[in-house]
Gaussian input, Z-matrix of N, CA and C with variables (Angstrom, degrees):
# hf/3-21g

backbone

0 1
 N
 C     1     B1
 C     2     B2     1     A1
 N     3     B3     2     A2     1     D1
 C     4     B4     3     A3     2     D2
 C     5     B5     4     A4     3     D3
 N     6     B6     5     A5     4     D4
 C     7     B7     6     A6     5     D5
 C     8     B8     7     A7     6     D6
 N     9     B9     8     A8     7     D7
 C    10    B10     9     A9     8     D8
 C    11    B11    10    A10     9     D9
 N    12    B12    11    A11    10    D10
 C    13    B13    12    A12    11    D11
 C    14    B14    13    A13    12    D12
 N    15    B15    14    A14    13    D13
 C    16    B16    15    A15    14    D14
 C    17    B17    16    A16    15    D15
 N    18    B18    17    A17    16    D16
 C    19    B19    18    A18    17    D17
 C    20    B20    19    A19    18    D18
 N    21    B21    20    A20    19    D19
 C    22    B22    21    A21    20    D20
 C    23    B23    22    A22    21    D21
 N    24    B24    23    A23    22    D22
 C    25    B25    24    A24    23    D23
 C    26    B26    25    A25    24    D24
 N    27    B27    26    A26    25    D25
 C    28    B28    27    A27    26    D26
 C    29    B29    28    A28    27    D27
 N    30    B30    29    A29    28    D28
 C    31    B31    30    A30    29    D29
 C    32    B32    31    A31    30    D30
 N    33    B33    32    A32    31    D31
 C    34    B34    33    A33    32    D32
 C    35    B35    34    A34    33    D33
 N    36    B36    35    A35    34    D34
 C    37    B37    36    A36    35    D35
 C    38    B38    37    A37    36    D36
 N    39    B39    38    A38    37    D37
 C    40    B40    39    A39    38    D38
 C    41    B41    40    A40    39    D39
 N    42    B42    41    A41    40    D40
 C    43    B43    42    A42    41    D41
 C    44    B44    43    A43    42    D42
 N    45    B45    44    A44    43    D43
 C    46    B46    45    A45    44    D44
 C    47    B47    46    A46    45    D45
 N    48    B48    47    A47    46    D46
 C    49    B49    48    A48    47    D47
 C    50    B50    49    A49    48    D48
 N    51    B51    50    A50    49    D49
 C    52    B52    51    A51    50    D50
 C    53    B53    52    A52    51    D51
 N    54    B54    53    A53    52    D52
 C    55    B55    54    A54    53    D53
 C    56    B56    55    A55    54    D54
 N    57    B57    56    A56    55    D55
 C    58    B58    57    A57    56    D56
 C    59    B59    58    A58    57    D57
 N    60    B60    59    A59    58    D58
 C    61    B61    60    A60    59    D59
 C    62    B62    61    A61    60    D60
 N    63    B63    62    A62    61    D61
 C    64    B64    63    A63    62    D62
 C    65    B65    64    A64    63    D63
 N    66    B66    65    A65    64    D64
 C    67    B67    66    A66    65    D65
 C    68    B68    67    A67    66    D66
 N    69    B69    68    A68    67    D67
 C    70    B70    69    A69    68    D68
 C    71    B71    70    A70    69    D69
 N    72    B72    71    A71    70    D70
 C    73    B73    72    A72    71    D71
 C    74    B74    73    A73    72    D72
 N    75    B75    74    A74    73    D73
 C    76    B76    75    A75    74    D74
 C    77    B77    76    A76    75    D75
 N    78    B78    77    A77    76    D76
 C    79    B79    78    A78    77    D77
 C    80    B80    79    A79    78    D78
 N    81    B81    80    A80    79    D79
 C    82    B82    81    A81    80    D80
 C    83    B83    82    A82    81    D81
 N    84    B84    83    A83    82    D82
 C    85    B85    84    A84    83    D83
 C    86    B86    85    A85    84    D84
 N    87    B87    86    A86    85    D85
 C    88    B88    87    A87    86    D86
 C    89    B89    88    A88    87    D87
 N    90    B90    89    A89    88    D88
 C    91    B91    90    A90    89    D89
 C    92    B92    91    A91    90    D90
 N    93    B93    92    A92    91    D91
 C    94    B94    93    A93    92    D92
 C    95    B95    94    A94    93    D93
 N    96    B96    95    A95    94    D94
 C    97    B97    96    A96    95    D95
 C    98    B98    97    A97    96    D96
 N    99    B99    98    A98    97    D97
 C   100   B100    99    A99    98    D98
 C   101   B101   100   A100    99    D99
 N   102   B102   101   A101   100   D100
 C   103   B103   102   A102   101   D101
 C   104   B104   103   A103   102   D102
 N   105   B105   104   A104   103   D103
 C   106   B106   105   A105   104   D104
 C   107   B107   106   A106   105   D105
 N   108   B108   107   A107   106   D106
 C   109   B109   108   A108   107   D107
 C   110   B110   109   A109   108   D108
 N   111   B111   110   A110   109   D109
 C   112   B112   111   A111   110   D110
 C   113   B113   112   A112   111   D111
 N   114   B114   113   A113   112   D112
 C   115   B115   114   A114   113   D113
 C   116   B116   115   A115   114   D114
 N   117   B117   116   A116   115   D115
 C   118   B118   117   A117   116   D116
 C   119   B119   118   A118   117   D117
 N   120   B120   119   A119   118   D118
 C   121   B121   120   A120   119   D119
 C   122   B122   121   A121   120   D120
 N   123   B123   122   A122   121   D121
 C   124   B124   123   A123   122   D122
 C   125   B125   124   A124   123   D123
 N   126   B126   125   A125   124   D124
 C   127   B127   126   A126   125   D125
 C   128   B128   127   A127   126   D126
 N   129   B129   128   A128   127   D127
 C   130   B130   129   A129   128   D128
 C   131   B131   130   A130   129   D129
 N   132   B132   131   A131   130   D130
 C   133   B133   132   A132   131   D131
 C   134   B134   133   A133   132   D132
 N   135   B135   134   A134   133   D133
 C   136   B136   135   A135   134   D134
 C   137   B137   136   A136   135   D135
 N   138   B138   137   A137   136   D136
 C   139   B139   138   A138   137   D137
 C   140   B140   139   A139   138   D138
 N   141   B141   140   A140   139   D139
 C   142   B142   141   A141   140   D140
 C   143   B143   142   A142   141   D141
 N   144   B144   143   A143   142   D142
 C   145   B145   144   A144   143   D143
 C   146   B146   145   A145   144   D144
 N   147   B147   146   A146   145   D145
 C   148   B148   147   A147   146   D146
 C   149   B149   148   A148   147   D147
 N   150   B150   149   A149   148   D148
 C   151   B151   150   A150   149   D149
 C   152   B152   151   A151   150   D150
 N   153   B153   152   A152   151   D151
 C   154   B154   153   A153   152   D152
 C   155   B155   154   A154   153   D153
 N   156   B156   155   A155   154   D154
 C   157   B157   156   A156   155   D155
 C   158   B158   157   A157   156   D156
 N   159   B159   158   A158   157   D157
 C   160   B160   159   A159   158   D158
 C   161   B161   160   A160   159   D159
 N   162   B162   161   A161   160   D160
 C   163   B163   162   A162   161   D161
 C   164   B164   163   A163   162   D162
 N   165   B165   164   A164   163   D163
 C   166   B166   165   A165   164   D164
 C   167   B167   166   A166   165   D165
 N   168   B168   167   A167   166   D166
 C   169   B169   168   A168   167   D167
 C   170   B170   169   A169   168   D168
 N   171   B171   170   A170   169   D169
 C   172   B172   171   A171   170   D170
 C   173   B173   172   A172   171   D171
 N   174   B174   173   A173   172   D172
 C   175   B175   174   A174   173   D173
 C   176   B176   175   A175   174   D174
 N   177   B177   176   A176   175   D175
 C   178   B178   177   A177   176   D176
 C   179   B179   178   A178   177   D177
 N   180   B180   179   A179   178   D178
 C   181   B181   180   A180   179   D179
 C   182   B182   181   A181   180   D180
 N   183   B183   182   A182   181   D181
 C   184   B184   183   A183   182   D182
 C   185   B185   184   A184   183   D183
 N   186   B186   185   A185   184   D184
 C   187   B187   186   A186   185   D185
 C   188   B188   187   A187   186   D186
 N   189   B189   188   A188   187   D187
 C   190   B190   189   A189   188   D188
 C   191   B191   190   A190   189   D189
 N   192   B192   191   A191   190   D190
 C   193   B193   192   A192   191   D191
 C   194   B194   193   A193   192   D192
 N   195   B195   194   A194   193   D193
 C   196   B196   195   A195   194   D194
 C   197   B197   196   A196   195   D195
 N   198   B198   197   A197   196   D196
 C   199   B199   198   A198   197   D197
 C   200   B200   199   A199   198   D198
 N   201   B201   200   A200   199   D199
 C   202   B202   201   A201   200   D200
 C   203   B203   202   A202   201   D201
 N   204   B204   203   A203   202   D202
 C   205   B205   204   A204   203   D203
 C   206   B206   205   A205   204   D204
 N   207   B207   206   A206   205   D205
 C   208   B208   207   A207   206   D206
 C   209   B209   208   A208   207   D207
 N   210   B210   209   A209   208   D208
 C   211   B211   210   A210   209   D209
 C   212   B212   211   A211   210   D210
 N   213   B213   212   A212   211   D211
 C   214   B214   213   A213   212   D212
 C   215   B215   214   A214   213   D213
 N   216   B216   215   A215   214   D214
 C   217   B217   216   A216   215   D215
 C   218   B218   217   A217   216   D216
 N   219   B219   218   A218   217   D217
 C   220   B220   219   A219   218   D218
 C   221   B221   220   A220   219   D219
 N   222   B222   221   A221   220   D220
 C   223   B223   222   A222   221   D221
 C   224   B224   223   A223   222   D222
 N   225   B225   224   A224   223   D223
 C   226   B226   225   A225   224   D224
 C   227   B227   226   A226   225   D225
 N   228   B228   227   A227   226   D226
 C   229   B229   228   A228   227   D227
 C   230   B230   229   A229   228   D228
 N   231   B231   230   A230   229   D229
 C   232   B232   231   A231   230   D230
 C   233   B233   232   A232   231   D231
 N   234   B234   233   A233   232   D232
 C   235   B235   234   A234   233   D233
 C   236   B236   235   A235   234   D234
 N   237   B237   236   A236   235   D235
 C   238   B238   237   A237   236   D236
 C   239   B239   238   A238   237   D237
 N   240   B240   239   A239   238   D238
 C   241   B241   240   A240   239   D239
 C   242   B242   241   A241   240   D240
 N   243   B243   242   A242   241   D241
 C   244   B244   243   A243   242   D242
 C   245   B245   244   A244   243   D243
 N   246   B246   245   A245   244   D244
 C   247   B247   246   A246   245   D245
 C   248   B248   247   A247   246   D246
 N   249   B249   248   A248   247   D247
 C   250   B250   249   A249   248   D248
 C   251   B251   250   A250   249   D249
 N   252   B252   251   A251   250   D250
 C   253   B253   252   A252   251   D251
 C   254   B254   253   A253   252   D252
 N   255   B255   254   A254   253   D253
 C   256   B256   255   A255   254   D254
 C   257   B257   256   A256   255   D255
 N   258   B258   257   A257   256   D256
 C   259   B259   258   A258   257   D257
 C   260   B260   259   A259   258   D258
 N   261   B261   260   A260   259   D259
 C   262   B262   261   A261   260   D260
 C   263   B263   262   A262   261   D261
 N   264   B264   263   A263   262   D262
 C   265   B265   264   A264   263   D263
 C   266   B266   265   A265   264   D264
 N   267   B267   266   A266   265   D265
 C   268   B268   267   A267   266   D266
 C   269   B269   268   A268   267   D267
 N   270   B270   269   A269   268   D268
 C   271   B271   270   A270   269   D269
 C   272   B272   271   A271   270   D270
 N   273   B273   272   A272   271   D271
 C   274   B274   273   A273   272   D272
 C   275   B275   274   A274   273   D273
 N   276   B276   275   A275   274   D274
 C   277   B277   276   A276   275   D275
 C   278   B278   277   A277   276   D276

   B1=1.3915
   B2=1.6123
   B3=1.3110
   B4=1.4683
   B5=1.5380
   B6=1.3385
   B7=1.4778
   B8=1.4977
   B9=1.2702
   B10=1.4503
   B11=1.4358
   B12=1.3900
   B13=1.3920
   B14=1.5093
   B15=1.3213
   B16=1.4866
   B17=1.4778
   B18=1.3033
   B19=1.4403
   B20=1.4978
   B21=1.2971
   B22=1.4143
   B23=1.5735
   B24=1.3618
   B25=1.4345
   B26=1.4638
   B27=1.4289
   B28=1.4388
   B29=1.5073
   B30=1.3659
   B31=1.3640
   B32=1.5459
   B33=1.3836
   B34=1.5461
   B35=1.5437
   B36=1.3334
   B37=1.4998
   B38=1.5474
   B39=1.3304
   B40=1.5108
   B41=1.5013
   B42=1.2604
   B43=1.4653
   B44=1.4983
   B45=1.2934
   B46=1.5070
   B47=1.4763
   B48=1.4637
   B49=1.3602
   B50=1.5016
   B51=1.2963
   B52=1.4160
   B53=1.5255
   B54=1.3565
   B55=1.4302
   B56=1.5131
   B57=1.3350
   B58=1.5685
   B59=1.5658
   B60=1.2029
   B61=1.5091
   B62=1.5586
   B63=1.2445
   B64=1.4499
   B65=1.5350
   B66=1.3147
   B67=1.4597
   B68=1.5536
   B69=1.3910
   B70=1.4568
   B71=1.4494
   B72=1.3624
   B73=1.4333
   B74=1.5900
   B75=1.2997
   B76=1.4874
   B77=1.4708
   B78=1.2685
   B79=1.5785
   B80=1.4008
   B81=1.3419
   B82=1.4935
   B83=1.5341
   B84=1.3620
   B85=1.4421
   B86=1.4990
   B87=1.3089
   B88=1.4793
   B89=1.5753
   B90=1.2884
   B91=1.4804
   B92=1.5403
   B93=1.3725
   B94=1.3770
   B95=1.5991
   B96=1.3526
   B97=1.4396
   B98=1.4652
   B99=1.2982
   B100=1.4842
   B101=1.4826
   B102=1.3104
   B103=1.4680
   B104=1.4632
   B105=1.3903
   B106=1.4125
   B107=1.5749
   B108=1.3353
   B109=1.4925
   B110=1.6092
   B111=1.3662
   B112=1.3885
   B113=1.5967
   B114=1.2934
   B115=1.4877
   B116=1.5250
   B117=1.3315
   B118=1.4532
   B119=1.5628
   B120=1.3634
   B121=1.4593
   B122=1.4979
   B123=1.3866
   B124=1.4044
   B125=1.4483
   B126=1.3024
   B127=1.4707
   B128=1.4751
   B129=1.3487
   B130=1.4736
   B131=1.4832
   B132=1.3212
   B133=1.4270
   B134=1.5440
   B135=1.2728
   B136=1.4297
   B137=1.5094
   B138=1.3025
   B139=1.4714
   B140=1.5362
   B141=1.4128
   B142=1.4845
   B143=1.5208
   B144=1.2866
   B145=1.4005
   B146=1.4873
   B147=1.2936
   B148=1.5187
   B149=1.5411
   B150=1.3214
   B151=1.5129
   B152=1.4292
   B153=1.3471
   B154=1.4104
   B155=1.5665
   B156=1.2493
   B157=1.5183
   B158=1.5666
   B159=1.3124
   B160=1.4865
   B161=1.4897
   B162=1.3981
   B163=1.4573
   B164=1.5526
   B165=1.3058
   B166=1.4795
   B167=1.5959
   B168=1.3103
   B169=1.4370
   B170=1.4745
   B171=1.2816
   B172=1.5164
   B173=1.5294
   B174=1.2449
   B175=1.4373
   B176=1.4863
   B177=1.2966
   B178=1.4518
   B179=1.5335
   B180=1.3426
   B181=1.5354
   B182=1.4329
   B183=1.2275
   B184=1.5570
   B185=1.5347
   B186=1.2883
   B187=1.5382
   B188=1.4948
   B189=1.2917
   B190=1.5047
   B191=1.5006
   B192=1.3975
   B193=1.4049
   B194=1.5741
   B195=1.3161
   B196=1.4925
   B197=1.5100
   B198=1.2965
   B199=1.4592
   B200=1.4516
   B201=1.4630
   B202=1.4588
   B203=1.4767
   B204=1.3114
   B205=1.4757
   B206=1.5183
   B207=1.3677
   B208=1.4111
   B209=1.5868
   B210=1.3113
   B211=1.5424
   B212=1.5301
   B213=1.2441
   B214=1.5389
   B215=1.4100
   B216=1.3818
   B217=1.3535
   B218=1.5508
   B219=1.3457
   B220=1.4369
   B221=1.5950
   B222=1.3092
   B223=1.4933
   B224=1.4995
   B225=1.3066
   B226=1.4102
   B227=1.5184
   B228=1.3309
   B229=1.5263
   B230=1.6305
   B231=1.2600
   B232=1.5222
   B233=1.5436
   B234=1.3194
   B235=1.4736
   B236=1.4620
   B237=1.3263
   B238=1.4073
   B239=1.5262
   B240=1.3418
   B241=1.4178
   B242=1.5889
   B243=1.2485
   B244=1.4348
   B245=1.5415
   B246=1.1763
   B247=1.5040
   B248=1.5745
   B249=1.3080
   B250=1.4377
   B251=1.4617
   B252=1.3184
   B253=1.4414
   B254=1.4800
   B255=1.2997
   B256=1.4208
   B257=1.5110
   B258=1.3421
   B259=1.4485
   B260=1.5837
   B261=1.3797
   B262=1.3625
   B263=1.5938
   B264=1.2462
   B265=1.4592
   B266=1.5028
   B267=1.2567
   B268=1.4886
   B269=1.5070
   B270=1.2741
   B271=1.5534
   B272=1.4397
   B273=1.3517
   B274=1.4557
   B275=1.5838
   B276=1.3207
   B277=1.4306
   B278=1.5715
   A1=106.10
   A2=114.56
   A3=122.08
   A4=114.86
   A5=112.50
   A6=120.64
   A7=110.71
   A8=118.42
   A9=121.87
   A10=112.34
   A11=119.38
   A12=121.75
   A13=103.94
   A14=117.11
   A15=128.52
   A16=105.40
   A17=120.70
   A18=128.57
   A19=111.13
   A20=120.43
   A21=124.20
   A22=111.84
   A23=110.66
   A24=118.96
   A25=107.68
   A26=116.80
   A27=124.57
   A28=111.19
   A29=114.19
   A30=122.98
   A31=119.56
   A32=112.66
   A33=118.97
   A34=104.63
   A35=111.17
   A36=121.25
   A37=103.06
   A38=114.30
   A39=123.05
   A40=110.29
   A41=117.11
   A42=122.51
   A43=108.43
   A44=112.73
   A45=120.32
   A46=104.90
   A47=113.52
   A48=119.19
   A49=111.85
   A50=117.07
   A51=122.30
   A52=107.01
   A53=120.18
   A54=123.15
   A55=112.27
   A56=112.13
   A57=119.50
   A58=108.19
   A59=121.19
   A60=124.37
   A61=112.65
   A62=118.33
   A63=120.03
   A64=108.34
   A65=110.93
   A66=124.01
   A67=112.97
   A68=113.58
   A69=119.27
   A70=117.95
   A71=116.66
   A72=121.28
   A73=103.32
   A74=122.94
   A75=126.47
   A76=110.00
   A77=120.26
   A78=118.88
   A79=118.99
   A80=114.75
   A81=116.88
   A82=107.13
   A83=110.82
   A84=119.21
   A85=112.52
   A86=118.86
   A87=120.46
   A88=108.12
   A89=112.85
   A90=116.23
   A91=107.85
   A92=118.32
   A93=122.35
   A94=106.35
   A95=114.91
   A96=120.33
   A97=110.35
   A98=117.35
   A99=119.27
   A100=111.52
   A101=121.82
   A102=119.63
   A103=114.71
   A104=113.69
   A105=123.62
   A106=111.21
   A107=114.04
   A108=123.34
   A109=108.21
   A110=109.50
   A111=117.71
   A112=110.80
   A113=115.28
   A114=119.97
   A115=104.52
   A116=113.86
   A117=120.65
   A118=112.03
   A119=115.15
   A120=119.80
   A121=101.56
   A122=116.33
   A123=119.49
   A124=115.17
   A125=118.40
   A126=128.98
   A127=110.89
   A128=119.88
   A129=122.22
   A130=113.74
   A131=123.87
   A132=127.09
   A133=113.24
   A134=115.97
   A135=119.04
   A136=110.17
   A137=120.33
   A138=122.45
   A139=116.48
   A140=111.89
   A141=115.14
   A142=110.16
   A143=118.15
   A144=120.34
   A145=117.65
   A146=110.13
   A147=119.84
   A148=108.14
   A149=113.54
   A150=117.55
   A151=111.56
   A152=119.66
   A153=120.41
   A154=112.83
   A155=115.93
   A156=123.24
   A157=107.33
   A158=117.61
   A159=119.98
   A160=106.52
   A161=120.80
   A162=117.98
   A163=112.93
   A164=116.15
   A165=119.61
   A166=110.17
   A167=113.66
   A168=115.04
   A169=114.92
   A170=119.01
   A171=128.61
   A172=105.38
   A173=121.90
   A174=122.69
   A175=111.45
   A176=118.83
   A177=123.46
   A178=112.46
   A179=115.59
   A180=116.96
   A181=111.70
   A182=117.81
   A183=119.59
   A184=108.75
   A185=113.53
   A186=114.30
   A187=111.41
   A188=119.13
   A189=118.44
   A190=116.80
   A191=114.67
   A192=121.67
   A193=116.86
   A194=108.71
   A195=111.98
   A196=113.33
   A197=115.63
   A198=122.25
   A199=115.83
   A200=113.01
   A201=121.16
   A202=110.77
   A203=113.74
   A204=118.94
   A205=112.10
   A206=115.16
   A207=119.42
   A208=112.78
   A209=116.95
   A210=118.71
   A211=106.52
   A212=115.07
   A213=119.16
   A214=108.70
   A215=123.49
   A216=125.48
   A217=108.47
   A218=120.21
   A219=124.94
   A220=105.31
   A221=114.72
   A222=118.67
   A223=106.54
   A224=122.63
   A225=125.89
   A226=109.90
   A227=115.73
   A228=119.98
   A229=107.46
   A230=119.46
   A231=124.11
   A232=110.48
   A233=113.05
   A234=116.23
   A235=113.00
   A236=120.13
   A237=125.01
   A238=113.03
   A239=115.57
   A240=122.47
   A241=106.50
   A242=116.60
   A243=117.96
   A244=108.67
   A245=119.79
   A246=122.07
   A247=111.44
   A248=117.13
   A249=120.42
   A250=118.52
   A251=115.38
   A252=122.65
   A253=109.43
   A254=122.63
   A255=127.46
   A256=109.72
   A257=119.06
   A258=121.31
   A259=109.41
   A260=116.30
   A261=121.97
   A262=116.72
   A263=116.72
   A264=121.17
   A265=108.78
   A266=111.26
   A267=120.03
   A268=110.24
   A269=112.55
   A270=114.39
   A271=107.00
   A272=113.88
   A273=121.61
   A274=107.29
   A275=118.09
   A276=123.13
   A277=105.30
   D1=132.44
   D2=-179.42
   D3=-79.17
   D4=-46.89
   D5=-172.44
   D6=-158.58
   D7=149.36
   D8=177.07
   D9=-148.78
   D10=149.22
   D11=176.31
   D12=-152.85
   D13=176.69
   D14=-172.13
   D15=-112.13
   D16=142.50
   D17=171.49
   D18=-143.26
   D19=144.49
   D20=175.61
   D21=-99.81
   D22=126.89
   D23=179.08
   D24=-124.11
   D25=108.24
   D26=-179.34
   D27=48.13
   D28=51.44
   D29=171.49
   D30=83.75
   D31=-4.26
   D32=179.73
   D33=-111.52
   D34=137.03
   D35=-176.95
   D36=-88.07
   D37=122.33
   D38=174.33
   D39=-109.35
   D40=144.00
   D41=169.07
   D42=-95.19
   D43=127.19
   D44=179.31
   D45=-112.33
   D46=126.91
   D47=-177.92
   D48=-126.12
   D49=140.89
   D50=173.46
   D51=-94.18
   D52=119.06
   D53=-174.92
   D54=-126.89
   D55=164.84
   D56=-176.53
   D57=-77.51
   D58=-27.07
   D59=-177.14
   D60=-158.52
   D61=153.41
   D62=173.73
   D63=-125.37
   D64=120.87
   D65=175.86
   D66=52.26
   D67=28.02
   D68=179.22
   D69=67.46
   D70=14.89
   D71=-169.70
   D72=-114.61
   D73=116.02
   D74=177.34
   D75=-66.48
   D76=-27.57
   D77=175.15
   D78=-68.07
   D79=-20.12
   D80=-176.56
   D81=-93.86
   D82=125.97
   D83=-179.38
   D84=-108.04
   D85=-9.05
   D86=179.42
   D87=-163.26
   D88=150.57
   D89=178.46
   D90=-147.33
   D91=134.30
   D92=177.15
   D93=-113.59
   D94=134.50
   D95=170.68
   D96=-122.71
   D97=93.91
   D98=-175.54
   D99=-63.66
   D100=-32.15
   D101=178.98
   D102=-58.92
   D103=-41.09
   D104=-176.64
   D105=-92.73
   D106=-1.32
   D107=-178.89
   D108=45.87
   D109=59.23
   D110=-178.83
   D111=-139.92
   D112=136.68
   D113=174.67
   D114=-124.29
   D115=131.68
   D116=171.12
   D117=-114.05
   D118=136.93
   D119=-177.53
   D120=-127.41
   D121=133.91
   D122=170.40
   D123=-71.93
   D124=132.08
   D125=-162.80
   D126=-80.39
   D127=-19.13
   D128=-173.39
   D129=-83.42
   D130=7.59
   D131=178.32
   D132=-83.61
   D133=154.00
   D134=176.13
   D135=-61.37
   D136=157.04
   D137=-174.58
   D138=-55.72
   D139=-40.89
   D140=178.14
   D141=-66.31
   D142=-36.29
   D143=177.04
   D144=-65.86
   D145=-35.33
   D146=177.01
   D147=-56.33
   D148=-47.19
   D149=-179.68
   D150=-68.79
   D151=-44.11
   D152=-179.65
   D153=-63.87
   D154=-37.56
   D155=175.94
   D156=-63.04
   D157=-44.66
   D158=-174.59
   D159=-68.93
   D160=-39.63
   D161=175.87
   D162=-65.78
   D163=-33.25
   D164=174.90
   D165=-60.68
   D166=-45.06
   D167=-177.67
   D168=-73.28
   D169=-29.17
   D170=172.35
   D171=-66.74
   D172=-35.60
   D173=178.40
   D174=-67.92
   D175=-38.05
   D176=171.06
   D177=-60.41
   D178=-44.96
   D179=177.21
   D180=-66.03
   D181=-36.64
   D182=-178.76
   D183=-66.67
   D184=-47.71
   D185=-179.64
   D186=-63.36
   D187=-39.56
   D188=170.27
   D189=-57.24
   D190=-44.72
   D191=178.21
   D192=-58.17
   D193=-37.87
   D194=-179.34
   D195=-100.05
   D196=8.87
   D197=178.26
   D198=57.56
   D199=42.21
   D200=171.36
   D201=-103.93
   D202=126.34
   D203=176.24
   D204=-84.25
   D205=112.75
   D206=177.74
   D207=-112.23
   D208=139.45
   D209=172.63
   D210=-72.42
   D211=153.39
   D212=178.07
   D213=-54.76
   D214=-36.05
   D215=-174.38
   D216=-69.95
   D217=-26.56
   D218=-179.13
   D219=-76.74
   D220=-39.11
   D221=-179.06
   D222=-67.36
   D223=-37.46
   D224=-179.60
   D225=-64.31
   D226=-50.40
   D227=-176.16
   D228=-67.06
   D229=-41.19
   D230=-179.25
   D231=-62.22
   D232=-48.04
   D233=-177.66
   D234=-69.44
   D235=-37.25
   D236=174.26
   D237=-61.87
   D238=-40.81
   D239=177.06
   D240=-63.21
   D241=-51.18
   D242=-176.92
   D243=-62.48
   D244=-42.93
   D245=-178.68
   D246=-65.40
   D247=-24.87
   D248=175.04
   D249=-73.88
   D250=-13.36
   D251=176.77
   D252=-66.10
   D253=119.87
   D254=-170.54
   D255=-57.61
   D256=-31.36
   D257=-173.46
   D258=-66.96
   D259=-26.26
   D260=179.60
   D261=-86.80
   D262=-10.58
   D263=-177.42
   D264=-84.83
   D265=80.79
   D266=-177.86
   D267=-105.13
   D268=150.45
   D269=178.91
   D270=-120.21
   D271=153.72
   D272=-179.97
   D273=-67.73
   D274=145.76
   D275=-177.81
   D276=-77.31

């Protein structure tokens, strides 16, 4: 694991980790496990994609927390829309 931090999503504390790989599958860039309150993000992505992937996985966590069933395509569209909000396009100092 390269880096980890905690974040709160709807009252639950999740561990967010930057990792080298996820489940041995190069196609997977992020994974949310609401039961374990864990989000893993593959670290080899460009900075803007790291944020977009994190928002995508947070969207999965939120949907689970409020018992809303979303198709993966819904999560993709919602997280992309959230990412496009200029207030969220932050850069590391």
